[in-house]
N, C-alpha and C positions, 0 to 999 in steps of 0.2 A: 504493500500500499504504499504512495507518494504523500510526502506532505501537503500536496494539493487537494487529495480526494477525501485525508483526515478534517481538511480544515474548512472543503466546501462540499463535500458530501455526493460528492459525483468525478467521473474521471476527467483529465485533460482532454480540452476541447481539440481537435485537431484544425487547426489553424492554417489556411495557407494565405502566403502573406499578399499574394498576386489577387487572389478573390475581397479579400479586405480590403486594401486597394482600392479596387475597382468600385466596391459599394460604397466608399468613402467620397469618390471622384463623383460618382453619380449622385448622392445624397446633396454634397456642395454645388453642382449644374442645378438640382433640382430648388437649391434654396437659393440661388442667386437670380435663376428665373422668377420664383414668385416676390424677391425683393424687386426686380427690374418691375414688374408686372403692378406691384402695389405703389411703386414710387410715381408710374407712368400715371395710375390713376389717382392718385392724391395731387398729383399736377394738374390732372384735368379739370378737376373739382376746384382747384387754386384760384385758376385763372379762368374760370367760367364766369366769375361775377367781375372781372378786370376787364379795362378797356382803355385802348391806346386814345390821349385825345393828343391833338395836336393845333395849336393854334397860330394864327397868322400876326405879324406885327402891326395890323391894322384893326384888328378886335377889338375890341371895348369890353371890360371883364367887370362885374362886380365880387370885393372880397369877401371871404368868409372869417369874421373876427369873430374871436370868445371870449367872454369878457371873464374870468375865472379868477384871474387876479384883482380885480378890482371891483371888490362887492361891495364895499363902502362907499365905493363914489356916486354908483345908483342904483338905488335899491328899491327892487318888486320884492313881493311875496312872492310870485311865480314868476320865474327864468324861459319860462318857453312861450311867454309873448313877447320877448326882446326881439328887436330885428337881428338877425343870422348874417348878413349879407349890406355891406354898407360901400356906396359911392360908385364911380364909375372913372375905371383909371384904364391907361394904354400899355402893353407890354413895350419896355424897353430892348430888352434881350431874352434870349435863354440861354440859361444858363445849366447845363447837360441835359438828360433828356428831361426830366421831369419838373424842374424850377424855371421859374420866369420872375423877370427884374421887372417891378413895374413902375411908372410914373406916380410918383406920389408929391403934394405937396411941400414948399420947405419946410412949414410950420409939424408935419405928423410928425411924432415921435415913437412911430412903431418899424421896424423892419421891413426894406424895400422888397424884399426878396420870397417868393411863395411856393409852395408844392401846387400842382397842377390841381390836385383833389379840392383846396382849398377855393378855387376861382370857380366862378359860374360865368356864361359868355351872355352878355346883352344879344339879345334879340328887339327885332322890330320899334316900338315906339318905347323910348327910356327916359325914366324920371330916376336923377340922381338921389343917391340917400348919403344923406351926410356923416361927416364921420362921427362918434361919439366924442363930446368934451374933452374927456380923461384920455386919449391918445391923439388929442390936440395937446402943441405946448404954446404958452403964452408967449408972446415977445420977449417979457422978462426974463422967464425961463431959457428961451433961446440967447438973447444978451450975455447970461449969468454962464451957460455952457460955453461960451465963444471965449469968455473971459480966463474961464478955467484951462479953457484945452490953448489956450496962447499964451 
C-alpha cells in the first residue's frame, strides 16, 4: 500500500500529462471566449445610450449650470423649479473631442470650458436666459482681483 492510498483511500490516478494539458488549454480557450463575448455585450449595453455630438462654431448654446455650492445665495424650498439652462453662448473653440470653449462676458466668474453633455443647442426663436447673480462678478470684485493679480 502506497502512502497516497493510505492518505486518500484510493489508488494513484493514472495521469497522462498530454491529456491534462490539452484539457487545461481547452478550458482556457472556453474561458477566453466567454469573457470576450461578455465584454462585447457589456460594451453594447453601455454604448446603447451614448450618442456622438458634433457642433459647429456658428451654433448657439444654453449651458447647464448647477447651483449646488451656492445654497445660501438663492434659497428656494424646492430646487426642481430652478432654471437648469442659462444664457445663449457661442462656441469659440473645440478642446479635445468632448469639450467646448464658450464665449462668456468678462464679468462671469465661471470657467469657460464645458463638456458636451452640459450644452443644449438653441433651435428656432430663442430668448436669452440671464446668468444668476452669484455667477457674475461685480465691477468692484473684478478690480480687486486685478489688483491682487498684478
